[in-house]
C-alpha positions as CSV (number, residue, x, y, z in Angstrom):
1,M,0.0,0.0,0.3
2,N,1.4,3.4,-1.2
3,Q,1.4,5.4,2.0
4,Q,0.1,9.4,1.2
5,P,2.1,12.2,2.9
6,T,0.4,13.9,5.7
7,I,-0.5,17.2,5.5
8,E,2.5,18.5,7.6
9,E,4.6,16.8,5.2
10,R,3.2,18.1,2.3
11,L,3.5,21.8,3.6
12,E,6.9,21.3,4.7
13,Q,7.7,20.5,1.2
14,A,5.6,23.4,0.0
15,K,7.8,25.3,2.4
16,Q,11.2,24.1,1.1
17,A,10.0,24.4,-2.5
18,M,8.9,28.5,-1.7
19,R,12.6,28.7,0.0
20,D,14.3,27.1,-3.0
21,A,12.0,29.3,-5.2
22,L,13.2,32.6,-3.5
23,F,17.0,31.6,-3.8
24,V,17.0,31.3,-7.3
25,L,15.0,34.5,-7.6
26,D,17.4,36.6,-5.3
27,K,20.3,35.1,-7.3
28,N,18.2,36.1,-10.5
29,I,17.9,39.5,-9.3
30,E,21.6,39.8,-8.3
31,D,22.6,38.5,-11.7
32,M,20.2,41.4,-13.4
33,R,22.1,44.3,-11.6
34,E,25.5,43.4,-12.1
35,H,24.0,42.7,-15.8
36,R,22.6,46.2,-15.5
37,A,25.9,48.0,-14.4
38,R,27.9,46.2,-16.8
39,I,25.2,47.9,-19.6
40,R,25.6,51.1,-17.8
41,E,29.3,51.1,-18.2
42,A,29.2,50.4,-21.7
43,L,27.0,53.0,-22.6
44,V,29.1,55.6,-20.7
45,E,31.8,54.6,-22.5
46,L,30.0,54.6,-25.7
47,S,29.0,57.9,-25.2
48,E,32.5,59.5,-24.3
49,V,33.4,57.7,-27.5
50,K,30.5,59.9,-29.4
51,A,31.3,63.5,-27.8
């Protein structure tokens, strides 16, 4: 017989899944900030070349 997980076990799994998703989102936000900073630097360099 296949035992179903208890509500508490399912809640714990859901909480862990949300923690994992938040970790990934935080990492993505950090990466996007770094990309944005690089793009900004490149735009400054391009505007200096143009001037």
